[in-house]
Each structure stands twice: as C-alpha cells, then as structure tokens.
C-alpha beads as a LAMMPS data file, in Angstrom:
LAMMPS data file: protein, C-alpha beads

69 atoms
68 bonds

1 atom types
1 bond types

-500.0 500.0 xlo xhi
-500.0 500.0 ylo yhi
-500.0 500.0 zlo zhi

Masses

1 110.0

Atoms # bond

1 1 1 0.079 -0.131 0.119
2 1 1 0.810 3.532 -0.772
3 1 1 -0.402 6.697 0.896
4 1 1 -0.957 9.811 -0.851
5 1 1 -2.594 13.116 -0.563
6 1 1 -4.214 14.988 -3.486
7 1 1 -3.281 18.565 -3.368
8 1 1 -5.221 21.337 -5.209
9 1 1 -3.459 24.431 -6.495
10 1 1 -6.063 25.729 -8.356
11 1 1 -9.906 25.094 -7.106
12 1 1 -11.647 25.468 -10.684
13 1 1 -15.127 24.580 -9.177
14 1 1 -14.967 26.859 -6.330
15 1 1 -15.859 23.581 -4.089
16 1 1 -13.310 22.130 -2.498
17 1 1 -10.524 24.822 -1.975
18 1 1 -6.698 24.522 -2.238
19 1 1 -3.895 22.622 -0.646
20 1 1 -4.838 19.375 0.721
21 1 1 -8.244 18.179 -0.401
22 1 1 -8.087 14.597 0.264
23 1 1 -5.896 11.371 1.836
24 1 1 -5.791 8.298 0.309
25 1 1 -4.005 4.854 -0.252
26 1 1 -3.338 3.103 -3.179
27 1 1 -3.217 -0.877 -3.063
28 1 1 -1.093 -3.417 -4.372
29 1 1 -4.140 -4.292 -6.801
30 1 1 -3.912 -0.842 -8.349
31 1 1 -7.092 0.129 -6.946
32 1 1 -7.177 3.763 -5.027
33 1 1 -9.388 4.599 -1.761
34 1 1 -9.915 8.500 -1.587
35 1 1 -11.128 10.305 1.431
36 1 1 -12.067 14.019 1.315
37 1 1 -10.715 16.039 4.125
38 1 1 -13.011 19.316 2.744
39 1 1 -16.391 20.534 4.130
40 1 1 -18.000 17.934 1.775
41 1 1 -16.690 15.052 3.172
42 1 1 -17.071 11.583 1.297
43 1 1 -15.264 8.449 0.478
44 1 1 -14.700 6.982 -3.144
45 1 1 -13.025 3.941 -4.367
46 1 1 -11.282 3.759 -7.893
47 1 1 -10.102 1.041 -10.451
48 1 1 -6.654 2.756 -10.495
49 1 1 -4.833 6.033 -10.143
50 1 1 -5.089 7.017 -13.395
51 1 1 -8.857 6.760 -13.347
52 1 1 -8.895 8.967 -10.028
53 1 1 -6.358 11.412 -11.751
54 1 1 -8.352 11.536 -15.035
55 1 1 -11.660 12.744 -12.793
56 1 1 -9.840 14.919 -10.145
57 1 1 -6.640 16.200 -11.747
58 1 1 -8.273 19.090 -13.604
59 1 1 -5.585 19.317 -16.300
60 1 1 -2.631 19.509 -13.537
61 1 1 -4.254 21.746 -11.167
62 1 1 -4.631 19.165 -8.518
63 1 1 -1.735 16.495 -8.251
64 1 1 -1.021 13.293 -6.201
65 1 1 1.805 13.599 -3.603
66 1 1 2.604 10.265 -2.714
67 1 1 3.582 10.320 1.202
68 1 1 5.271 6.295 0.955
69 1 1 7.893 6.166 -1.687

Bonds

1 1 1 2
2 1 2 3
3 1 3 4
4 1 4 5
5 1 5 6
6 1 6 7
7 1 7 8
8 1 8 9
9 1 9 10
10 1 10 11
11 1 11 12
12 1 12 13
13 1 13 14
14 1 14 15
15 1 15 16
16 1 16 17
17 1 17 18
18 1 18 19
19 1 19 20
20 1 20 21
21 1 21 22
22 1 22 23
23 1 23 24
24 1 24 25
25 1 25 26
26 1 26 27
27 1 27 28
28 1 28 29
29 1 29 30
30 1 30 31
31 1 31 32
32 1 32 33
33 1 33 34
34 1 34 35
35 1 35 36
36 1 36 37
37 1 37 38
38 1 38 39
39 1 39 40
40 1 40 41
41 1 41 42
42 1 42 43
43 1 43 44
44 1 44 45
45 1 45 46
46 1 46 47
47 1 47 48
48 1 48 49
49 1 49 50
50 1 50 51
51 1 51 52
52 1 52 53
53 1 53 54
54 1 54 55
55 1 55 56
56 1 56 57
57 1 57 58
58 1 58 59
59 1 59 60
60 1 60 61
61 1 61 62
62 1 62 63
63 1 63 64
64 1 64 65
65 1 65 66
66 1 66 67
67 1 67 68
68 1 68 69
C-alpha cells in the first residue's frame, strides 16, 4: 500500500478549496481509495490511480503527492 495526498493548486469549481483536499491509499491491486477532508466529506473507490487523476486532476491543477515512496 502507498499513501498519498491530493493537493489542489487551483480550485476551478470553487467547492473544495486549495491545498490538501483529500487523503488516499493505493493498494497493490492498483485500486485506490480517496477520502475527502474538505467541508463536503466523502469516500470514493477507483479502479486505478489513472482513473482517479483523470477525474480529479483538472488538467494538472490538482496533483498526487505520495507519502510512501
């Protein structure tokens, strides 16, 4: 397992804000779990990190920062 943060440099939607907006774990299977730490809290499961980034990356305005190398 590898832990990561989702860091938003620019909030294009005006909903989640900037900075660390979520915490996550990527499992050895490739699946990822994302926990939002913003005002609107939720948990989501993705089939891959690529899927997660394609949905939440906002063309590079939000990035994954790995905690575990």
